C-alpha positions in Angstrom: -34.5 -98.9 205.2 -35.1 -95.8 202.8 -37.1 -95.1 199.9 -35.2 -93.9 196.9 -35.7 -90.6 196.0 -33.9 -88.9 193.3 -33.8 -85.0 193.9 -31.3 -83.6 190.8 -31.2 -81.6 188.1 -31.4 -84.3 185.9 -32.4 -87.1 184.9 -35.1 -86.6 187.2 -38.0 -88.5 188.5 -40.8 -88.9 185.9 -44.3 -89.6 186.5 -46.0 -93.1 186.1 -47.9 -92.2 183.5 -45.0 -91.6 181.1 -43.3 -95.0 182.8 -46.7 -96.5 181.7 -46.8 -95.2 178.3 -42.9 -96.2 177.8 -43.6 -99.6 178.7 -46.3 -100.5 175.7 -45.6 -102.4 172.9 -43.2 -100.8 170.3 -44.5 -99.4 167.1 -43.0 -99.9 164.0 -41.2 -96.2 163.1 -42.5 -96.0 160.0 -46.6 -97.1 160.5 -49.3 -94.7 160.3 -49.3 -94.9 164.3 -45.8 -93.2 164.7 -46.4 -90.7 162.2 -49.6 -89.2 163.7 -47.7 -89.5 167.2 -44.3 -87.4 166.0 -46.6 -84.9 164.3 -48.9 -84.5 167.6 -45.6 -84.4 170.0 -43.6 -81.8 167.7 -46.8 -79.5 168.0 -47.0 -80.0 171.8 -43.3 -79.1 172.2 -43.6 -76.1 170.2 -46.5 -75.2 172.4 -44.3 -75.7 175.6 -41.5 -73.4 173.9 -43.6 -71.0 173.3 -43.5 -71.2 169.3 -46.7 -72.4 168.4 -47.2 -74.0 165.0 -43.0 -73.7 164.2 -40.8 -76.8 163.4 -39.2 -77.7 166.7 -37.5 -80.9 165.6 -36.7 -84.1 167.7 -33.3 -85.8 168.2 -32.3 -89.0 169.4 -29.5 -88.3 171.5 -28.5 -85.9 174.6 -29.3 -82.4 174.6 -25.6 -81.8 173.4 -26.3 -83.6 170.1 -29.4 -81.1 169.9 -27.0 -78.3 170.4 -24.5 -79.2 167.8 -26.7 -80.3 165.4 -28.3 -76.6 165.8 -25.0 -74.9 165.2 -24.0 -76.9 162.5 -27.5 -76.4 160.5 -27.2 -72.5 160.5 -23.5 -71.1 161.1 -21.4 -71.0 158.4 -17.9 -73.4 158.7 -14.8 -71.2 160.4 -17.2 -68.6 161.2 -16.3 -66.5 163.9 -18.5 -67.1 167.0 -18.8 -65.4 170.3 -19.4 -67.8 173.1 -20.7 -66.3 176.2 -20.7 -68.6 179.7 -20.0 -68.7 183.3 -20.3 -72.5 184.2 -19.8 -75.8 183.0 -22.2 -75.9 180.2 -21.7 -72.7 178.7 -18.1 -74.1 178.7 -18.7 -76.8 176.7 -20.6 -75.2 173.7 -17.1 -73.0 173.4 -15.5 -76.5 173.4 -18.1 -78.0 170.9 -17.4 -74.9 168.3 -13.9 -75.2 168.6 -14.0 -78.5 167.8 -15.6 -77.9 164.6 -13.1 -75.5 163.6 -15.3 -72.4 164.5 -13.0 -69.0 165.3 -14.2 -68.5 169.3 -14.3 -65.3 171.1 -14.7 -66.2 174.8 -16.9 -63.8 177.2 -16.1 -65.7 180.2 -17.9 -64.2 183.7 -17.4 -65.7 187.3 -19.1 -68.8 188.2 -22.3 -68.1 190.1 -22.5 -64.6 188.1 -24.9 -63.8 185.7 -23.8 -62.8 182.2 -23.6 -58.8 182.0 -24.9 -57.2 178.8 -22.4 -54.2 179.0 -19.8 -56.7 178.7 -21.1 -58.4 176.1 -22.1 -54.8 173.9 -18.1 -53.9 174.3 -17.0 -57.4 172.9 -19.8 -57.1 170.0 -18.3 -53.8 169.1 -15.1 -55.3 169.0 -15.8 -58.3 166.9 -18.4 -56.7 164.4 -17.9 -59.7 162.3 -19.5 -62.2 164.5 -21.9 -64.6 162.6 -23.1 -66.5 166.2 -23.4 -65.6 169.9 -24.1 -68.7 171.7 -24.8 -69.0 175.7 -26.6 -70.9 178.3 -30.0 -69.9 179.5 -30.0 -71.6 182.7 -26.8 -73.0 184.0 -27.3 -75.6 185.7 -23.7 -76.2 186.9 -24.2 -72.8 189.0 -27.6 -72.3 189.5 -27.8 -69.0 187.5 -30.4 -68.0 184.8 -29.1 -65.6 182.4 -30.7 -62.4 181.3 -31.7 -64.2 177.8 -34.0 -61.6 176.5 -31.6 -58.4 177.4 -28.7 -60.4 176.2 -30.5 -61.0 172.7 -31.6 -57.4 172.8 -27.9 -56.5 172.6 -26.6 -58.8 170.2 -29.6 -57.4 167.8 -28.5 -53.7 168.6 -24.6 -54.3 167.9 -24.7 -57.1 165.7 -28.3 -57.6 163.7 -26.5 -60.2 161.5 -25.4 -62.4 164.2 -27.3 -65.0 165.1 -28.0 -66.0 168.8 -28.5 -69.7 170.2 -29.6 -70.7 173.3 -28.9 -73.9 175.6 -32.5 -74.3 177.0 -32.2 -78.0 178.1 -32.6 -77.0 182.2 -35.0 -73.8 181.3 -37.2 -75.8 178.6 -40.8 -75.9 181.1 -38.9 -74.7 183.7 -38.3 -71.0 183.3 -40.1 -68.1 181.3 -38.8 -68.5 177.7 -40.1 -66.7 174.5 -38.0 -67.3 171.7 -40.1 -65.3 169.2 -40.8 -62.6 171.6 -37.1 -62.0 172.8 -35.4 -62.7 169.3 -33.6 -65.9 170.0 -32.7 -68.0 166.6 -32.0 -70.9 168.4 -33.5 -73.2 171.2 -31.9 -76.6 171.7 -32.8 -78.8 174.8 -33.3 -82.6 176.4 -35.8 -84.7 177.6 -34.7 -85.9 180.9 -35.0 -82.2 182.9 -38.0 -79.9 183.1 -40.0 -82.6 180.5 -39.8 -85.2 183.1 -39.0 -88.4 180.6 -36.0 -90.3 180.3 -32.7 -88.9 178.7 -32.3 -89.7 175.2 -34.4 -87.3 173.6 -32.8 -83.6 172.2 -34.9 -80.9 170.8 -34.2 -78.0 168.4 -36.1 -75.3 167.2 -34.3 -72.4 164.5 -36.0 -69.3 163.6 -36.8 -68.7 160.2 -33.7 -66.3 159.7 -31.5 -69.1 161.2 -33.2 -71.0 158.3 -32.3 -69.4 155.8 -28.4 -69.1 156.7 -27.9 -72.2 154.3 -24.7 -71.5 152.7 -20.9 -73.2 153.4 -22.3 -75.4 156.6 -20.4 -77.9 158.3 -23.5 -80.5 158.4 -23.4 -83.9 160.1 -24.4 -86.7 158.8 -26.6 -88.0 161.5 -27.2 -84.7 163.1 -28.4 -82.8 159.9 -31.1 -80.7 161.4 -32.2 -79.5 157.3 -32.7 -83.2 156.5 -34.5 -83.9 159.5 -36.7 -80.9 159.3 -37.7 -82.1 155.7 -38.7 -85.7 157.0 -40.5 -84.8 160.2 -42.7 -82.2 158.8 -44.3 -85.6 157.1 -44.3 -87.1 160.7 -41.3 -89.1 159.9 -37.7 -88.9 161.0 -34.7 -89.2 158.9 -33.2 -92.2 161.0 -35.0 -94.7 163.7 -36.2 -92.5 166.1 -36.2 -93.8 170.1 -39.9 -94.4 169.3 -40.6 -95.7 173.3 -39.1 -92.0 174.4 -41.3 -90.1 172.5 -44.2 -92.5 173.6 -43.1 -91.5 177.0 -42.6 -87.8 176.0 -46.5 -87.4 174.7 -47.6 -88.2 178.5 -45.3 -86.0 180.0 -46.0 -83.1 177.5 -49.9 -83.7 178.5 -49.5 -83.4 182.0 -47.8 -80.2 181.3 -50.2 -78.6 178.7 -53.2 -79.3 181.1 -51.6 -77.5 184.0 -50.5 -74.7 181.5 -46.8 -73.5 180.7 -47.2 -70.5 182.4 -48.6 -72.2 185.8 -45.5 -74.6 186.0 -43.2 -71.9 185.5 -44.6 -70.2 188.6 -45.1 -73.4 190.5 -41.3 -74.3 189.5 -40.2 -71.1 190.6 -41.8 -71.0 193.9 -40.8 -74.7 194.8 -37.3 -73.9 194.4 -37.4 -71.1 196.1 -38.8 -72.5 199.2 -35.8 -74.7 199.3 -33.4 -72.0 198.6 -35.0 -69.6 201.5 -35.2 -72.6 204.1 -31.4 -73.7 203.1 -30.4 -70.3 204.0 -32.1 -70.4 207.7 -29.8 -73.3 207.9 -26.8 -71.3 207.1 -26.5 -72.7 203.6 -26.1 -69.6 201.1 -27.4 -69.7 197.5 -24.3 -69.6 195.1 -25.8 -67.8 192.0 -26.7 -64.2 191.7 -29.6 -64.6 189.6 -31.2 -67.9 190.2 -32.9 -70.3 188.1 -35.9 -72.2 189.3 -34.0 -75.7 187.8 -32.0 -76.0 190.9 -31.1 -75.1 194.3 -27.3 -74.3 193.9 -26.1 -74.0 197.7 -22.7 -73.5 199.9 -22.0 -75.5 202.6 -22.0 -74.0 205.6 -18.7 -73.0 207.2 -16.5 -76.2 208.2 -18.4 -78.5 206.1 -18.4 -79.4 202.6 -20.4 -80.2 199.8 -19.3 -83.8 199.4 -20.1 -84.4 202.5 -23.9 -83.0 202.7 -24.0 -84.9 199.5 -23.1 -87.6 200.9 -25.6 -87.4 203.9 -28.2 -87.2 201.8 -27.3 -90.4 200.1 -26.9 -92.3 202.8 -31.0 -91.4 203.2 -31.6 -92.6 199.8 -31.9 -89.2 198.8 -29.6 -88.4 195.2 -29.1 -84.9 194.8 -26.1 -83.6 192.6 -23.1 -82.4 194.0 -20.7 -79.1 192.3 -18.6 -79.5 189.5 -14.8 -78.7 188.4 -13.3 -75.8 191.3 -17.0 -75.7 193.0 -16.9 -79.3 193.9 -15.4 -78.9 197.7 -18.0 -76.5 198.9 -21.7 -76.5 196.3 -24.3 -78.9 196.6 -27.3 -78.8 194.2 -30.9 -80.2 194.9 -33.5 -80.1 192.8 -37.3 -80.6 192.1 -37.5 -79.7 188.2 -38.5 -83.5 187.6 -41.7 -85.2 188.7 -42.3 -83.0 192.0 -44.5 -80.8 194.2 -44.3 -78.7 196.9 -43.9 -81.7 199.5 -41.0 -83.0 197.5 -39.1 -79.2 198.2 -40.2 -79.8 202.2 -38.7 -83.4 202.0 -35.5 -81.7 200.5 -35.3 -79.4 203.4 -36.1 -82.3 206.2 -33.5 -84.2 204.7 -31.0 -81.4 204.8 -31.9 -80.5 208.3 -31.4 -83.9 209.5 -28.2 -84.2 207.3 -26.8 -81.2 209.0 -27.5 -82.1 212.3 -25.9 -85.8 211.9 -22.6 -83.3 210.7 -22.9 -81.7 214.3 -24.6 -78.6 213.4 -27.2 -77.4 216.1 -30.4 -76.8 213.7 -33.4 -76.9 215.7 -36.2 -79.2 214.2 -38.4 -77.7 211.5 -36.5 -74.6 211.3 -36.4 -75.1 207.9 -39.1 -76.8 207.4 -41.3 -73.9 208.5 -39.6 -71.7 206.7 -40.0 -73.5 203.0 -43.5 -73.9 203.9 -44.3 -70.5 204.6 -42.9 -69.7 201.0 -45.0 -72.3 199.6 -48.3 -71.0 200.8 -47.5 -67.6 200.0 
């Protein structure tokens, strides 16, 4: 018998405090108690996102719902937008924008590579009429953390009128993120990753200049952030919210804020690096050129496949993610981005050692575990 363990980059293990909060009786969503809850959680989210006092809006839906709502809330119909991508989720935003009739210019980088500012600069000069640039901060499919601060600076320098909209689904609460200091205009995330809550909530923040872009929009009916902004400023939502999830989110945010967001960033970087360095000693090379602390994207050793390793973990009760699309044959992606500590990283490495031995590799006992422990003790 094996204990079930979830080490995927979302959904993630959630703290017992979150489960306890969600098990409480459902409150009436138009009552004073719920109003107080929504106002408190929105304030907590603003602190986590380093936009204290700002409007962070809650949407019942996945992170994709948040990004879609944000795009439609500030970019005029049929406008030219530039989609910077190097993975599955960046590609999704390009498809989403095209679905809504935007004129999309793609800036594609190879999977595993980080977006390059000079390449973006050339594209911006070729398309000075672009009204928005959209990209992903932490690309979960590849384990890459794109240089959002420098990309935002490049957008400001070349096309100052263009809005810079960023998918932060696996970076919010995980990697350093400073929207106002870096000049971002839109940040969109979900509950099921660094915020340690089950799936079902999305979050959206827009800069004041993004809110000012209110002409010729293709606003959704349900996904209407402008409608939500008015309602949520009063502790209400435009439509029935996922009350129990918000109750759980409150508990998760209290844990993160008690630790301190900078301390959370440092902890998550260190334990993810422990997995990456240990896996390298075991012959599994990191895939990402610029590593996100949200996921350890690893290449399987020569002669073994990613699915073999994912299956080996599953046989031991451990769920990790495999590769996607063309990376599926060789990539596997464990993650300790949820309710996890340093010893969860050690567990991932111990299981990887065991899986590799089972697949015929001569892996000395403790080779990876010792490496992980040394990183953790730094």
